[in-house]
N, C-alpha and C positions, 0 to 999 in steps of 0.2 A: 490520380496517384492512389495506390493501395495503402490502406492503413498499415503502418509499420509497427506502431507501439500503442498499447492500451494502458493507460495509467489509472489504476484503481486506488482511490484514496478514501480511507475511512478509519474510524477508531478501532481500538482493540475489540475483538469479538463481534465485529459488525458483519462478518461473513465474507470477507475478501478472499480468503484462502479457498473456501468452498466455491466461490464464483470462478476463481482461476481454474480449478479442476473442471468445472462444468464448461467453461469457455473452451478449454482444450478439447473437450469432448464434442462440442457442437460446431466449432469453427471448422471450415473445410480444409484449411491449411494447418501445418504444424506450427504451434506457438510455444516458445520457451517461457518458463515462469522465472521471474526475478523478484524475490520477496525480501523485504527489509529484515524479516526474521531470519532468513538464510544468511544475510550479511552478518547479523549479530552472532549467529552460531558459528560462522566462519572465523570470527575474530579470536585472537588469542585470549585465553581465560584471564590473563593479567589486565585486559581492558574491560572486563565486566565487573561492575561495582566499584570502579575507581574513578577518581576525579577527572582524569583525562579521557576516559573511555565512556562507557554507558552504565548507568546505574538506575535502580528502581527504588523508589521510596516506599515506606510502609503504607502510605495512603494511595498508592497506584501511580504516583507521578514518575516521570522519566527525566533523568538528567543526563545530558551529553556534554562531553568535553572536546577539546581541540583534537586529540588523537582520533576520536570517533569521527568527527567532522571531516578530517583529512581522508580517512578510509572511505567514508560515505561518498565523498566527492569523486574519488577514484572509481568506486563501484558504479556511480551514476554515469560517469564517462565510459566505463566498460559496457554498460547496458546500451548506451547510445552507439558505441562502436559495433556491437553485435547487430543492431538494427541497420546500421549503415552497410554492414557486410552482407546483408540479405536475410537475416533472421527476423522473424516477427516475434515481438516480445510483449508479455503481459507483466506489468509492474504492479506489485502489491506493496503499497507503502502507507505510512501514517504520517501525515503532514503536521507534526507537533507544533509548528509555528504558523499553521494556516497558510495564508497567501505567501508569507515569507519563505515557506518551504517549497512552494510551487515554483518560485522563480528560478532556483538552481536547476530544476528539471527542465524548465522552458529553455534555459541557455544550453544545457547539455543536448537536448533533443531538437535544437534549432535546425530547420531544413527537412525534418522528418514529418511524415503524416501521423499525427498523434490524436487519439481519441481520449479525452479527459473524462473520467467517470467518478462521480461522487457515490460512495456506498454508505447509505444511511441506515441506522437502526436505532429504534427508541432505546433510551438509556436503560430502562428497567429490563428489557429483553436482552440487551447486550450484557448486562450484569448477570442475568441468569445463565447465559452461555459461558461467561467467564467463570462462574462457580462450577459449572459442569465440566469445563475443561481441566480445571485444577492446575494449570501451568502458568497462570498469570497472577500478578499481584492484585489483590482485591482492591477495587476502586479505580483501576485503570480504565475499564470500559466506560464507567460513568464520567470520569474526568475527560475522556477524549471524545465522547459521543458527538458533541457539537463543536468543540474548540478546533478540531482538525479541519473543519469546513469553513471557518471564518475567513471571508474575503477570497476564497478560492473560486476560480472560474471553471465551470464544467461545460462539456458538450451535452452531457446526459447525467441524470441522477437516477439511482435505483434505491429502493427501500426494502431491506431484507426482514423487516420487523414481522410482517405477516405473509411475505412472498417466499416461495421456495427458491433456492439458489439457481436451479435449472431454469425457472421462469425468468429470473433476472438476467441470467446469462443469455437467454434467447432474445431478450429486449436489447441487450448490448450488441449481440451478434448481428441484429438487424441493422445496426448503424455502421457496421464495418464494411469497408469497400474492398 
């Protein structure tokens, strides 16, 4: 069976978005990108910074409520439906709850051929990227660098600390069927 979905999990500023772009360039077939950041941007402004939606604390923490979780679940099912309909999909996510966040993806993607990829980056390097980007709450990269990987099971892990996105993408591409 051909790989239908690649799930990239890593903390903020770990390099997932760059990896997605590089994977789209090096993989022989077209792959759609499905990023958690795009979901957040697609949500109504009323759900940003509110108790039921998604909010960011001054120290870089992320708080999510019931309305966000409901929409996130629908998004996950939509990604799975696209893969079942024949699209190959690159998922760029942040498993805030570690292994507890992987489980809903496992359920949604049941029966599909999935490559689970951990995207690691040393905290100090991710923090530097976070500062350079200027669009993230300070402290988010450090807070997520290790916690998003706790208990998560991967088929492959890459480390973007000292490796270029293109090199990491080629490593991932080599595992795609």
